[in-house]
C-alpha positions as CSV (number, residue, x, y, z in Angstrom):
1,M,-125.4,61.0,-137.6
2,I,-124.2,61.6,-134.3
3,Q,-121.5,64.0,-134.3
4,A,-118.9,64.7,-131.4
5,G,-118.8,67.7,-130.0
6,M,-122.1,69.0,-131.4
7,T,-124.8,71.0,-129.4
8,R,-128.5,70.4,-129.7
9,L,-128.3,73.9,-130.7
10,D,-125.7,73.4,-133.8
11,A,-127.7,70.0,-134.6
12,A,-130.7,72.4,-135.0
13,R,-129.3,74.7,-137.2
14,E,-127.8,71.9,-139.3
15,W,-131.2,70.6,-139.5
16,V,-132.8,74.0,-140.3
17,H,-130.4,74.7,-143.0
18,G,-131.6,71.8,-145.1
19,F,-135.1,72.9,-145.2
20,N,-136.6,74.5,-148.2
21,A,-137.2,78.4,-147.6
22,V,-139.7,79.6,-149.8
23,P,-140.6,83.6,-150.2
24,T,-143.8,84.1,-148.5
25,D,-144.7,86.3,-151.4
26,M,-144.5,83.2,-154.0
27,I,-147.0,81.5,-151.0
28,A,-149.2,84.4,-151.3
29,K,-149.6,84.2,-155.3
30,L,-149.9,80.7,-155.5
31,M,-152.6,80.9,-152.8
32,A,-154.6,83.8,-154.9
33,A,-154.1,81.5,-157.9
34,E,-155.7,78.7,-156.1
35,I,-157.4,79.5,-153.0
36,D,-159.6,76.5,-152.5
37,D,-156.3,74.4,-152.6
38,W,-155.2,76.0,-149.5
39,C,-155.6,76.1,-145.7
40,E,-154.1,76.8,-142.6
41,V,-153.5,73.9,-140.7
42,T,-152.2,75.2,-137.4
43,R,-153.6,74.1,-134.3
44,P,-154.4,76.2,-131.6
45,T,-151.9,76.9,-128.7
46,V,-151.9,78.6,-125.3
47,G,-151.9,81.9,-125.9
48,D,-153.7,82.2,-128.8
49,W,-156.8,84.3,-129.2
50,A,-159.8,82.8,-130.0
51,Y,-163.7,83.4,-130.6
52,A,-166.7,81.2,-130.1
53,S,-169.9,82.0,-131.8
54,D,-172.0,81.7,-128.8
55,V,-169.6,83.1,-125.9
56,G,-167.5,85.7,-127.5
57,E,-163.9,85.9,-127.3
58,G,-160.9,85.1,-125.1
59,E,-157.5,83.7,-124.5
60,I,-157.0,80.0,-125.0
61,V,-155.5,78.7,-121.8
62,S,-155.0,75.2,-122.2
63,V,-155.3,72.6,-125.1
64,D,-155.6,68.7,-125.3
65,Y,-154.2,68.0,-128.7
66,E,-155.3,64.1,-128.4
67,T,-159.1,65.1,-127.8
68,G,-159.3,68.7,-129.4
69,W,-160.6,70.0,-126.4
70,C,-159.7,73.8,-125.3
71,K,-160.3,76.0,-122.5
72,I,-160.5,79.5,-123.1
73,D,-160.6,82.3,-121.0
74,L,-163.4,84.7,-121.2
75,G,-162.4,87.1,-118.8
76,E,-164.5,88.1,-115.7
77,G,-163.9,84.5,-113.9
78,K,-165.8,83.0,-116.8
79,V,-164.1,79.8,-119.0
80,A,-165.7,77.9,-121.5
81,R,-164.5,74.5,-123.1
82,Y,-164.6,74.1,-126.8
83,H,-163.6,71.6,-129.2
84,E,-160.7,73.3,-131.5
85,N,-163.2,72.4,-134.8
86,R,-165.9,75.2,-132.9
87,I,-163.8,77.9,-132.4
88,E,-161.9,80.4,-134.7
89,V,-158.4,81.5,-133.9
90,N,-157.3,84.9,-134.6
91,R,-154.4,85.1,-136.4
92,E,-153.0,88.9,-137.3
93,D,-151.9,88.4,-140.8
94,G,-153.2,86.0,-143.8
95,L,-149.7,84.5,-143.9
96,P,-146.6,84.6,-141.2
97,M,-145.1,87.8,-141.1
98,W,-141.3,86.9,-142.2
99,S,-140.3,87.1,-146.0
100,T,-139.7,83.5,-146.2
101,M,-141.5,80.7,-145.4
102,W,-140.3,76.9,-145.4
103,S,-140.9,73.3,-146.4
104,F,-139.3,70.0,-145.1
105,D,-137.1,68.5,-147.5
106,D,-136.8,65.3,-146.2
107,N,-140.0,62.7,-146.3
108,C,-139.2,61.3,-142.7
109,D,-139.9,64.8,-141.6
110,E,-143.2,65.1,-143.9
111,Y,-144.4,62.0,-142.5
112,W,-144.1,62.7,-138.9
113,L,-145.8,66.1,-139.5
114,E,-148.5,64.5,-141.1
115,E,-149.0,61.3,-139.6
116,K,-147.3,61.7,-136.0
117,D,-148.9,64.5,-134.6
118,G,-146.4,67.1,-136.0
119,L,-148.9,69.7,-136.4
120,A,-149.4,69.7,-133.1
121,A,-145.9,70.0,-131.9
122,M,-145.3,72.7,-134.4
123,S,-148.1,75.0,-133.7
124,K,-147.0,74.5,-129.7
125,C,-143.4,75.5,-131.2
126,G,-144.8,78.7,-132.6
127,F,-145.0,77.8,-136.1
128,R,-148.0,78.6,-138.7
129,I,-148.5,75.8,-140.8
130,F,-150.1,75.8,-144.4
131,K,-151.2,73.2,-146.2
132,S,-151.9,73.1,-150.3
133,E,-153.1,69.7,-151.8
134,E,-151.0,70.1,-154.8
135,F,-147.7,71.4,-153.1
136,G,-147.9,70.3,-149.6
137,Y,-147.0,72.1,-146.2
138,F,-145.3,75.2,-145.7
139,F,-144.6,76.4,-142.3
140,G,-143.4,80.2,-141.0
141,I,-143.0,82.1,-137.9
142,D,-145.0,85.2,-136.5
143,G,-142.3,87.1,-134.2
144,A,-139.6,89.6,-133.9
145,G,-137.0,90.3,-131.4
146,Y,-135.7,87.6,-129.9
147,D,-133.8,84.6,-130.8
148,F,-135.7,82.5,-133.1
149,Y,-133.3,79.2,-132.8
150,E,-134.0,79.2,-129.0
151,A,-138.0,80.2,-129.4
152,H,-138.6,77.9,-132.3
153,W,-136.2,75.8,-134.0
154,L,-134.3,74.2,-131.1
155,P,-138.1,73.5,-129.3
156,L,-138.9,71.6,-132.7
157,Y,-135.9,69.6,-133.4
158,E,-136.4,68.6,-129.7
159,A,-140.4,67.8,-130.4
160,R,-139.0,66.0,-133.8
161,G,-137.1,63.5,-131.2
162,L,-133.5,64.1,-133.4
163,K,-130.4,63.1,-131.3
164,W,-128.1,64.5,-133.8
165,H,-125.6,66.0,-131.2
166,D,-123.8,64.5,-128.6
167,P,-125.3,63.8,-125.6
168,Q,-122.1,65.0,-123.9
169,T,-122.7,68.6,-125.1
170,D,-126.9,68.1,-124.0
171,N,-126.9,71.1,-122.1
172,D,-125.2,73.3,-124.4
173,E,-122.7,74.8,-121.6
174,V,-119.5,75.2,-121.8
175,D,-116.8,74.6,-119.3
176,A,-114.9,77.5,-118.1
């Protein structure tokens, strides 16, 4: 599927255009109708604000995705180490801020997400991921005022290990 002259950014755009776009309001209504069917499965990431019941809250400064252990900076030189199952990550809202969420249209992407540690990769790329037992996975972005392709979609394309771009354009620079 490599196309001559296609940059990584062009390839990422083509990949993303194949996703299913879903209005966030629709997800909210589905969640309200079957609240027990839905959960957020976003993994903690560096920079998240987290709460641990016995020590308080602080910023996550490192995450080991293989073991699930996180280090939390509690301030005043105190750092605590907690397993991700024992902390609560504070998120701004119930759902991502934008009016659109997405789901993968390809079973290979779904398999990667669920079976090949795609949850950790997507979380590191700045996505919030939700799972419905009935409808599958949906993901969205919390952010504004920057290029989503550079900050989220291109890193996701690379984390997914896709190679649709022309290696000759790997650096995405144009010769003058």
